[in-house]
GUDRENPA-233169 format. One line per field, with one value per residue (C-alpha): residue in three letters; x, y, z. Coordinates in pm, 1 decimal, padded with zeros to 6 digits. Example, Ala and Ser with C-alpha at 12.3 -4.5 7.8 and 13.67 -1.06 7.14 Angstrom:
2
r: c(ALA|SER)
x: c(01230.0|01367.0)
y: c(-00450.0|-00106.0)
z: c(00780.0|00714.0)
//
This chain:
336
r: c(MET|ARG|TYR|GLY|LEU|ASN|LEU|SER|TYR|GLY|LEU|LEU|PHE|LEU|ALA|VAL|SER|ALA|GLY|GLY|GLN|ASN|GLN|PRO|CYS|GLU|LEU|ASP|ILE|PRO|LEU|ASN|ILE|VAL|MET|PRO|ASP|VAL|ALA|LEU|VAL|ARG|ASN|MET|HIS|GLN|ASP|GLY|PHE|ILE|ALA|HIS|ARG|GLY|SER|GLU|VAL|PHE|PRO|ILE|ARG|SER|VAL|ASN|GLU|ASP|THR|ALA|PRO|ARG|ARG|ILE|VAL|VAL|VAL|VAL|GLU|ASN|GLY|LYS|ASN|VAL|ASN|PRO|GLY|ALA|ARG|LYS|VAL|GLU|VAL|SER|ILE|LEU|GLY|ASP|ILE|VAL|LYS|ASN|ALA|ARG|ALA|GLU|ASP|SER|PHE|ALA|LEU|LEU|THR|ALA|ILE|GLY|PRO|ARG|ARG|GLU|LEU|PRO|PHE|GLY|ALA|PRO|ARG|GLU|THR|LEU|LEU|SER|ALA|ILE|ALA|GLU|LEU|SER|SER|PRO|ALA|LYS|GLY|ASN|GLY|GLN|GLY|LYS|SER|ALA|LEU|ASP|ALA|VAL|LEU|GLU|ALA|ALA|GLY|SER|LEU|GLN|PRO|ALA|GLN|PRO|GLY|ASP|SER|ILE|ILE|LEU|PHE|THR|MET|GLY|PRO|GLU|LEU|GLY|GLU|ALA|ALA|TYR|GLY|ARG|VAL|GLY|LYS|THR|LEU|VAL|ALA|ALA|GLY|ILE|ARG|LEU|PHE|GLY|PHE|GLN|LEU|GLY|ARG|ALA|TYR|ALA|GLY|VAL|TYR|SER|VAL|GLY|VAL|THR|PRO|SER|PRO|GLY|GLY|VAL|LEU|LEU|PRO|ARG|ALA|THR|VAL|ASP|PRO|ASN|ARG|GLN|THR|MET|PHE|ASP|LEU|ALA|ASP|GLU|THR|GLY|GLY|PHE|PHE|LEU|GLY|GLU|ASN|THR|GLU|GLY|ASP|PRO|GLN|ARG|SER|TYR|GLN|LEU|SER|ASP|GLU|ARG|LEU|ARG|LEU|LEU|ASN|LYS|PHE|GLY|GLY|GLN|LEU|TYR|LYS|GLY|ILE|VAL|GLU|TYR|TYR|ARG|ILE|ARG|LEU|ALA|SER|ALA|THR|ASP|ASP|PHE|ALA|PHE|ASP|LEU|ASN|ASP|SER|LEU|ARG|GLN|LYS|PHE|SER|LYS|ALA|HIS|LEU|ILE|TYR|PRO|ARG|LYS|VAL|PRO|ARG|CYS|SER|PRO|ALA|SER|THR|ALA|ASN|PRO|SER|PRO|ALA|ASN|PRO|THR|ILE|LYS)
x: c(-00945.9|-00763.9|-00430.3|-00332.5|-00026.6|-00029.5|-00021.2|-00276.2|-00319.3|-00182.0|00144.7|00321.9|00506.6|00701.4|00900.2|01271.0|01476.2|01853.7|02077.1|02297.8|02039.8|02228.5|02546.6|02619.0|02552.1|02535.0|02260.7|02225.1|01857.2|01717.9|01406.5|01171.5|00906.1|00613.2|00300.7|-00035.7|00020.0|00358.5|00554.0|00873.8|00978.9|01342.8|01599.8|01496.7|01723.6|01856.5|01655.1|01338.8|01348.3|01273.8|01371.4|01195.0|01048.7|00748.6|00873.6|01238.7|01425.0|01726.9|02006.3|02044.4|02410.3|02364.2|02124.5|02253.4|02063.6|02203.8|02221.2|02490.9|02477.1|02207.7|02163.0|01804.2|01655.2|01334.2|01101.2|00804.5|00519.4|00499.6|00234.5|-00100.0|-00263.3|-00117.6|-00384.3|-00313.0|-00379.8|-00136.5|00127.8|00090.4|00135.1|00441.0|00613.7|00536.6|00646.5|00955.8|01062.0|01022.6|01224.2|01512.5|01525.2|01550.0|01764.7|02095.2|02402.4|02554.8|02264.4|02277.7|01973.6|01902.0|01581.7|01400.7|01057.9|00819.2|00538.5|00561.9|00860.8|01182.5|01385.5|01688.9|01936.3|02226.4|02369.9|02584.0|02360.4|02343.8|02048.8|01940.8|01918.8|01719.0|01477.3|01433.9|01350.6|01099.1|00934.5|00890.9|00668.0|00393.3|00266.0|00258.9|00586.2|00585.8|00721.8|00669.3|00591.0|00783.5|00633.8|00805.5|00565.5|00639.5|00740.2|00969.6|01130.6|01179.5|01367.1|01590.2|01643.8|01747.8|02013.1|02161.0|02210.8|02459.1|02682.7|02446.6|02517.1|02336.4|02041.9|01984.2|01626.0|01380.9|01105.8|00822.4|00533.7|00273.4|-00095.3|-00086.3|00003.6|-00218.1|-00403.2|-00197.5|00098.4|00369.3|00659.6|00521.9|00683.3|01014.6|01033.7|00981.6|01245.7|01495.6|01463.5|01473.1|01777.6|01963.7|01857.7|01682.9|01388.1|01088.0|00902.7|00654.3|00303.7|00020.8|-00180.3|-00458.0|-00729.2|-00617.9|-00803.5|-00873.6|-00996.2|-01199.7|-01576.4|-01767.7|-02124.2|-02265.3|-02500.1|-02457.9|-02691.5|-02874.9|-02940.7|-03282.7|-03136.9|-03237.1|-02974.7|-02904.8|-02718.8|-02363.6|-02117.9|-01749.0|-01446.1|-01107.5|-00851.1|-00584.9|-00252.9|-00038.2|-00045.2|00227.5|00166.7|00240.2|00542.2|00698.6|00624.0|00809.8|01125.3|01121.3|00984.7|00638.0|00390.3|00131.3|-00185.3|-00354.9|-00640.1|-00625.7|-00871.8|-01163.2|-01467.9|-01815.5|-01963.9|-01699.4|-01425.6|-01078.6|-00997.4|-00642.2|-00636.3|-00325.9|-00373.6|-00392.9|-00079.7|00108.9|00003.6|00119.6|00453.4|00483.3|00414.0|00677.6|00924.4|00848.7|00900.0|01241.5|01327.3|01245.2|01502.4|01789.2|01737.7|01668.4|01763.8|02035.6|01973.6|02246.6|02144.5|02408.5|02260.7|01944.7|01858.8|01498.6|01212.7|01187.1|01011.0|01072.3|00854.9|00884.7|00912.8|00591.8|00619.4|00702.4|00429.8|00182.9|00326.0|00334.0|00037.0|-00025.3|00337.1|00445.1|00788.6|00877.8|01175.2|01256.9|01083.9|01398.0|01754.7|01992.9|02328.3|02551.1|02776.9|03113.2|03108.2|03078.7|03075.9|02918.8|02629.0|02538.2|02295.2|02035.9|01824.8|01460.9|01231.4|01083.0|00840.6|00950.2)
y: c(-00971.1|-00691.4|-00683.2|-00557.6|-00552.4|-00260.5|-00481.1|-00511.8|-00818.6|-00828.0|-00690.8|-00431.3|-00173.4|00068.1|00336.8|00335.1|00639.6|00637.7|00936.3|01030.0|00883.6|00947.7|00771.7|00398.4|00309.2|-00018.0|-00018.8|-00243.5|-00266.8|-00445.4|-00647.8|-00876.0|-01105.0|-01101.0|-01316.4|-01189.0|-01385.6|-01207.8|-01518.6|-01441.7|-01619.5|-01730.1|-01907.9|-01735.0|-01773.5|-01470.0|-01558.7|-01549.0|-01168.7|-00921.9|-00554.8|-00347.8|-00020.7|-00100.8|-00347.5|-00251.6|-00505.6|-00407.3|-00663.4|-00797.6|-00835.1|-01051.8|-01158.0|-01218.4|-01317.2|-01048.2|-01147.6|-00905.6|-00753.9|-00487.9|-00163.5|-00125.3|00172.2|00095.0|00396.1|00352.7|00584.4|00617.3|00884.6|00882.0|00806.1|00453.0|00230.0|-00078.7|-00319.4|-00137.2|-00133.6|-00507.1|-00563.7|-00334.1|-00502.5|-00856.1|-00816.6|-00607.3|-00832.4|-01136.0|-00975.0|-00872.0|-01203.5|-01396.4|-01147.1|-01247.0|-01162.7|-00964.6|-00717.5|-00389.2|-00213.4|00137.9|00262.2|00596.3|00680.3|00941.2|01165.4|01050.8|01083.6|01041.9|00724.2|00667.4|00382.3|00403.1|00132.0|-00100.2|-00099.5|-00449.2|-00660.5|-00695.7|-00315.7|-00296.1|-00567.3|-00389.5|-00061.5|-00243.2|-00404.0|-00058.5|00038.4|-00187.5|00099.8|00477.4|00639.6|00908.8|01249.4|01526.1|01425.5|01554.5|01750.7|01530.5|01319.3|00963.5|01087.5|01350.6|01071.0|00872.1|01169.1|01176.9|00801.5|00844.8|01091.4|00829.9|00602.2|00835.6|00761.4|00511.7|00140.7|-00109.5|-00267.4|00017.0|-00000.6|00158.4|-00033.1|00200.9|00124.4|00398.8|00459.8|00622.2|00960.2|01264.8|01340.7|01589.3|01571.9|01804.7|01570.0|01295.2|01422.9|01499.8|01150.2|00987.0|01198.8|01154.1|00776.3|00721.9|00948.6|00763.0|00415.3|00345.4|00106.5|00157.7|-00131.6|-00151.9|-00177.2|00072.7|00004.0|00258.4|00297.9|00326.1|00599.2|00514.8|00865.3|01164.7|01138.2|01455.2|01541.1|01832.6|01920.2|01944.7|02102.6|01870.5|01956.4|02082.3|02319.5|02108.4|02067.3|01698.3|01549.2|01436.7|01228.4|01194.6|01020.7|01182.2|00900.5|00932.2|00926.7|00975.4|00641.1|00448.1|00164.1|00389.7|00543.3|00206.0|00092.4|00391.7|00301.1|-00069.5|-00184.2|-00287.3|-00204.9|-00419.9|-00300.5|-00409.1|-00178.7|-00183.2|00107.0|-00110.8|00032.7|00159.9|-00187.7|-00386.7|-00321.0|-00460.4|-00790.9|-00924.0|-01301.3|-01508.7|-01675.7|-01339.0|-01218.9|-01530.2|-01459.4|-01097.2|-01214.8|-01439.9|-01144.2|-00944.8|-01224.8|-01213.6|-00837.6|-00886.7|-01149.2|-00895.1|-00661.1|-00906.1|-01119.2|-00965.7|-01005.8|-00763.3|-00717.8|-00552.5|-00395.1|-00346.3|-00007.7|00198.8|00525.1|00603.4|00465.8|00087.4|-00185.9|-00540.0|-00845.3|-01224.6|-01415.5|-01558.4|-01909.1|-01785.5|-01522.1|-01803.1|-02005.2|-01706.9|-01516.6|-01330.6|-01246.6|-00883.3|-00746.2|-00472.9|-00245.1|00127.0|00347.2|00553.4|00431.2|00728.6|00556.8|00366.5|00073.5|-00052.6|-00338.7|-00691.0|-01038.7|-01206.1|-01426.2|-01715.2|-01979.9|-02040.7|-02353.2|-02376.9|-02097.6|-02158.0|-01972.7|-01898.0)
z: c(-00222.1|-00042.8|-00213.8|-00551.2|-00773.5|-01014.0|-01322.5|-01601.2|-01819.3|-02171.2|-02300.7|-02093.6|-02303.9|-02087.9|-02266.5|-02192.1|-02286.0|-02302.5|-02228.8|-02522.7|-02757.6|-03083.3|-02969.9|-02945.7|-02585.4|-02398.1|-02137.4|-01833.1|-01744.2|-01435.4|-01514.3|-01322.7|-01466.9|-01223.0|-01226.0|-01090.8|-00766.0|-00724.3|-00821.3|-01014.2|-01332.2|-01315.1|-01535.4|-01856.1|-02159.0|-02344.1|-02654.1|-02444.0|-02440.5|-02716.6|-02710.8|-02973.5|-03082.9|-03297.4|-03560.9|-03505.0|-03291.3|-03080.0|-03025.7|-02670.5|-02576.6|-02268.2|-01994.6|-01641.8|-01330.9|-01103.5|-00735.5|-00618.6|-00266.3|-00231.0|-00040.1|00078.8|00263.4|00452.4|00484.5|00719.2|00811.8|01189.5|01240.8|01416.5|01082.2|01089.1|01243.2|01459.5|01171.7|00945.7|01219.4|01269.3|00895.6|00883.5|01174.8|01060.8|00697.8|00768.1|01054.4|00831.6|00550.4|00776.6|00965.0|00639.3|00446.5|00296.5|00502.4|00215.8|00192.8|00384.3|00532.4|00655.3|00822.2|00816.6|00959.0|00821.2|00957.4|01319.0|01556.3|01361.3|01386.3|01168.5|01138.9|00891.8|00672.0|00876.9|01184.5|01341.6|01231.6|01594.4|01625.2|01304.0|01420.9|01754.3|01577.7|01356.6|01660.0|01816.8|01523.3|01659.7|01875.2|01812.4|01906.6|02171.3|02089.7|01839.5|01484.1|01184.5|00899.5|00644.6|00436.7|00328.3|-00017.6|00136.4|00336.4|00014.8|-00130.1|00178.3|00149.3|-00213.1|-00098.8|00133.6|-00168.1|-00334.3|-00509.7|-00669.0|-00700.4|-00925.8|-00747.7|-00498.7|-00372.9|-00130.2|00049.4|00150.2|00385.3|00357.4|00406.8|00062.7|-00087.6|-00064.3|-00385.7|-00585.3|-00343.8|-00474.2|-00397.5|-00623.0|-00943.7|-00773.3|-00629.1|-00966.9|-01139.3|-00856.0|-00833.4|-01209.0|-01253.5|-00976.7|-01089.9|-00756.5|-00766.8|-00538.4|-00375.6|-00092.0|00047.5|00056.2|00371.3|00319.0|00059.7|-00301.4|-00485.9|-00848.0|-00920.3|-00810.3|-00850.8|-00927.9|-01025.0|-01216.3|-01499.0|-01872.6|-02130.2|-02367.7|-02737.0|-02633.6|-02375.3|-02075.0|-01803.0|-01739.0|-01444.5|-01518.4|-01319.1|-01404.9|-01261.1|-01315.0|-01288.2|-01022.0|-01206.8|-00897.7|-00718.5|-00541.6|-00785.8|-01084.4|-00911.6|-00834.7|-01188.9|-01327.7|-01135.6|-01219.3|-00883.0|-00774.8|-00498.8|-00323.9|-00155.6|00166.8|00271.6|00651.6|00670.7|00565.4|00393.5|00493.9|00460.4|00643.1|00897.0|00844.1|01009.8|01003.2|01053.7|01118.4|00780.9|00607.8|00783.3|00673.7|00315.2|00341.7|00479.9|00175.5|-00053.0|00134.0|00072.9|-00299.8|-00296.6|-00135.9|-00397.8|-00667.4|-00513.1|-00470.5|-00783.8|-01121.0|-01484.7|-01588.0|-01957.9|-02160.8|-02489.3|-02754.3|-02844.9|-02825.0|-02993.2|-02898.2|-02691.8|-02683.7|-02489.2|-02364.8|-02410.6|-02417.6|-02742.5|-02887.6|-02742.9|-02392.2|-02409.7|-02471.1|-02182.6|-01945.6|-02084.2|-01757.8|-01689.0|-01671.5|-01739.2|-01492.3|-01558.4|-01534.4|-01788.2|-01833.4|-01820.5|-01817.7|-01778.5|-02023.3|-01934.5|-02063.9|-02310.5|-02173.4|-02325.7|-02022.9|-02127.5|-01897.4|-02017.7|-01744.6|-01720.6|-01824.8|-01697.5|-01355.2|-01128.3|-00771.6)
//
């Protein structure tokens, strides 16, 4: 299996911090319920959710299925490091998303690393599809020094002033270990309420392996091997913002080269469609108040029914919202 969603089984408790923590504050929080196969759980009732901090339960004012128009910036690596397989995946998934996108959604495009290409919001869909198709082969011209994460920061700037549901779709071979922009990107996106989604098309590094020696009680030096976990991954970064990342290693490994079949590409296009659904359709959960860190989960009966489901939402929610009495009653939960 060559794809991965950065989700672990069991309960997912992500800390959410509210600005102005000692004051009554209604918070609108975007949330998706994602299954391990990237299916999304829809039509959940308000009483299906629990907001809590330890044993303390916070009241939920309302739950809406938010499908308002979205602004989406597509950021794509276009350097020499992007191999033909990765380019084929980029073009196929992005083309499929744009062709099937809702008319009310607005897209912008920005390339990273390779020759710069930029399309603003409002560009015709045909122009956007043409620019995506051009990514199938390396662009000619001088490359830019801007990394993919630097381009994400620029994309975030184009989404100001912020609107609910703003998102960035990033296609990248993966960040450099210890890349300086990683922390800035997380803080910027969380502060602006921008969710990050996308695909990593290179190897995902779980950690850094090192070997050395350590003294034993008898004074003998013994060999020692350690793995320092990599805590700066695209999967973690997307998770922090309330989005999610998928992985497809087009670089292969020492034992086997990467082969992209038509069937595999169709599956990746399906995953891309689910990613787009996560952007344009989410639960907007309004909390009556919150004072400190809290977490979301499903109630006991739904947790048993959807035992492998994961609730994805921003770890920090800095903005408050005006009071609202909206509270639709959706049908029974479904998986889409």
